[in-house]
N, C-alpha and C positions, 0 to 999 in steps of 0.2 A: 784854472779849471773852468771850463765853459758850462753854463747852465742853459744854453740854447742849442737847438738842432735846426739850423737854418733860421727861419722866423718863428719857430715854435719852441716852447719850453721843453727841455729834455727831461723827462720824468726820472730817469736813472740818475742824472747829475743832481737834480733837486733832492732826490732821496739821500744821496751821499752827504749833502750839506746838512739837511734837516735832521736825518737820523743820527748823525754823529753828535750834533748839539743836544738832541733829545737824550741820548744815552749818557752823555756827560752830566746832564742835569739830574737824571734819575740816580746815577751813582752818588752824586754829592748829596742828594736827599737821603739816601741810605745812611751816610755818615752822620747826618744831623739827627736822624731818628734812632740810630743804633740798630736798625732792622737788619735781618739777614738778607742775603741776596734774594731779589724778587724776580721770578721768571716771567711773569705776564702782567700786563698793565690793565687795571680795572678803571673804567670811567663811569662812576656812578651806576646808573641802571642801564647804561648803553651796552653792557656785555663785556666779555673779555677779549682783548686783543692778543691772540695766541701767537706771539711773534718775538717778544723782547726777552733778553737775557742780560742782566747787568749785576755788578757788584761794586759797592763803595767801600767794602772791607769794614763795615760796622761789625761784622762777625766773620770768622773764618770757616763757618759751618759748610759752605758750599764750594770749598776748594778741594780738589782731588789730592788728598795728602799722600797717596801712594805714588803718584806720578809727578807731583810737584817737587822740585829739587832746590827751591829757595826757602827761606824761613817762613813759617806759617804765622799768619796774624792771629791775635788772641782776642781782641775786643776793642770797643771804642775807648779812646784815650781822652782824659781830661786835660785842659790847659794846666800846665804845671804850677802856675802862680795862683789862679783863681779857683781851680778845681772844677770849673764849669766845663761840660762836654763841648769839645770843639771839633772841627773837621780836620783831624790830624792823623787819622789812621792811614797806613800805607803798607804796601808790600815792598820789601827791600831786595834789590838785585845784588845778591852776594851768595857766598857759600854758606852752608849750614854747619854750625858746630854742634848744636843740640836744640831740638824742638821741644824737649821735655814732655813728650806725649806718649811714651810707651810704658808708663807705670813702673819704671825701673831706673835707678840712678846708674849711669854708664860708668863703670869702674875703669874703663880704658881711658876715660877723660878725667874723671873727678875723684878726689878723695874728700872725705867729710869728717867733721867732728860734731858732736851733739846729735840733734834730731833733724835729719834731712830726708824728705820723702818726695816721691814723684807720682803724679797721676796721669790722666790722659790729656791734660791741658797745660800743666805748669809744674815747676819744682818748688818745694816749700822748705824754708829754713826756719825752724823754731827758735825761740830765744836762746842766746848763748851758743850759737852753732856757726859752722863755717862750711864753705864749698870752695875747693881749690882745684884748678885744672892741671894737677900734677899726678893724674892717675897713671896706670901702667904704661900707656902711650903718651897721654897728656896733650896739652895745648900750650905751646911755649911761643910767645910773640917774638922772642929773641932768636928763634930758630929760622925765621923767614929770611929770605935773601935781601930784603929791604924793608921799606915802610909798610904799615898795615893799618887796618881800621876794623873795629868791632862795633856791632850794633846789637842792642838788646832791649826788650821791654820788661819793666820791673815795677813792683809795687811793694812798699814797706809800710807796715802798720804797727801800732802798739795799743795795749789796753783796750779801750772801747773803739767803736767804729768812728772813723774820721780823724782820730788823733794821729799825730806824726810818729814815725819810727824813732827809736832812741839809739843813737850811736851805731846804726847799721851802716856799713861801708862797702865800697868797691876799692880794691887794693891791687897793686902790682907786687908780686912776691916771688922770691926764689926758695921759699920754704923756711928761710931763716930771717932775712931782711924784708921788711914790708915798707911800702910807700903808699900812703893814702891818696886815691884819686878823687873820691867823692864820698861825702858823708850824707846818707839818706835821711834827712830830717824833715824840714818844713815842705819839701817838694814831693810829698808822698800822700797817698790816698788809700781809702779802705775799699773793701769789696773786690769786685772783679776789674776795677779800673786800673790803668797802668800808664806809664809814660816811657818814652824812648830815651836811652842814653847812648851816645856815641863816644868811642874811645879811639883816638887817632895817635898812632905811634910813629915818631920820627926816630928811626933806628940809629942813624949815624950821630945825631945830636943827643941821643939817649934822653928824649923828652916825650911827654904825653900831653895831649890836649883833650879836654872833655866837654861835651855839649849835652844839655838836658832839653828834652822836648824839641821845639823849633829854634832854640837859642843858637847863637853863634858859638864857636869853640872858645873855651876859656884860655887863660894864660898858660904858657908852657909849664909843666911840672917836671922837675929834674928826677930821673930814675937811675942815674948813673951809680948810685950806691947799691942798687940791686944787681949783683953780679951773677954770671953763669946762666940764669934762667929768668924769664919774665912771664910768670904764671898769672892768670886771673884769679882773684880771691874775693869771695863775698863773705861778710861776717854780720852777725846780728848782736845787738846789745842784750842786756839781761831782761829787758821788758819789750822787745820788739820782734817782729817776724818779717820775713821777706819772701815774696813770690817772684819767680823769674819765668817768663813765658817762652822765650826763645833767645838764642844767641847766634848771630851770623857774623861773617867776617869776609874781608878781602885782603890780599897781600900781594907783594911783588911776584909771588910764586903762583898766583891764581891765573888760570887759563880756561878757555873754552866758554861754555854757555850754561845757563840754568833755566829751568822751565817753570812756568806758572800755568797750571791746568785746572779747569773748572770741573766740578761734578757734572754728570749728565742730567739734562732735563728733558722729560718727555712732553712734546707738544701734541696738540690734538690733530694736527694736519701734517702731511709730508712737506718737508722743506727742501728746496732746490737751489737757493741762492741766499746771500746775506751781505751785511755790512758789519765790519768789525772796527772798533775804536778803543782807544785807551788814553789815559792822561799820565805822562811820564816826565819826570824832572830832568832826564837826560836827553840824548839825541834819538829821535824815533827810528832812525836808520839802524840803530843798535838792537832793535827788536824785530823778530820775524813772527808775524801773526798767522794763525791757522784756524779754520772753521771745520767742524765735523757735524754731519747730520745723522750719523749712525753710531752714536755713543762712543766715538773715539776709535772705532776699528779702522777708519780711514780719515785722514785730514787733507784739506785743500788749503794751499797757501793763500793768504788774504792780506793785501796791502791795506794799511790803515785808511779808513773812510772811502774805500773803493768798492763798488758793487762787484761781488764775486759769485760766479757760478760754482756751486759745490759739486765735486766730482761724483760722490755717491749720495743720493738723496735718502731721506729718512725722517723719522720723528724724534730721534735722540740727539739733542743739541749739546755740543761741547765747544769750548773755545780754549785756545792755547797760545801763550806767548813764550817764545824762545829768546832769551836775553843774553847779550854779550857781557861777560864780566869785564871790568875796567882793565885796560892794557897797561896803565901806569898808575902808581899810587903816590900821592903827595902827603908827606907826614905833617903838613901844617894846615890842611884843609879837609873838609868833608869829601869823601870819595864815593860812598855808596849812594846810588841813585834810587829813587822811589817811584813805584807805580801807584798812583793815587786812586784810580778806578779803571774799570774796563767793562765792556759790554758789546753786545751784537744784536742786530735785527735779522731775523730769519724769515725768508719769504718762500712761498710755494703754493 
């Protein structure tokens, strides 16, 4: 990438470099502070720079939940060992099983025992309750044509704030035989904090590997005794509660793309061009970016960090990433990639 035009510095090329780095920094600052997406930058008393739009996923409040087709983030995650807030929140590029945000437990996926309720953000399991993916249609990991992976955000608490859950578990079950995958004890936190669990299934070997937070996958867990079906099951002990914020997955049967779409932000001035960037743990060529200046009525394709003229100008800024689902799944490693932050600079 050149940053000179002849003997003179090329302002457009400089903008591509500097704005991309600036947006990444702003998104990471959101993670640390736990703030919601910030649409405009304030510099002391210098006034407002009416141009920036970024998200570090410290909150999911500014994601367009209607048009986004991947799992919605729930909030800042703590480090699973220390409990201290860390820069760990991401958006996961996978299919949605349940975002637990429509205030109704989906009986086509889930059966329950005890007290299980859902609100607009998460599902709640009271003490001595269970949630199993063997509803009328269900979610059966053995039904996929090959290997698969599940990702979820979870929080387990008991008694007073900050105390660990008591014998809350994630299980593989066929409704009769259960195999424990993870006991939710010392790796749990109170309040709205949560951490990620990944469950990777090796279908031919009949094994599961589990990772918590940013940890590597653990040793293989033999699930060959669970015949016929491999349902996900969550249970709570007699003095614990569990909150689950979303569940997403990929499998050998997954195809196509999923979208991450921002809410619209109204700028003070009309925008005609912009630079879009993102931080992705996969290959950037697997993401197609788009910018809109008319609140999503029309989008213009935008290559990462490349100055883009927006087809339809306006004051309603939106950004969109269309992401390829993985074409192959490996039952011994993590497959689901993460978008760590995204943002855009709008000019006009």
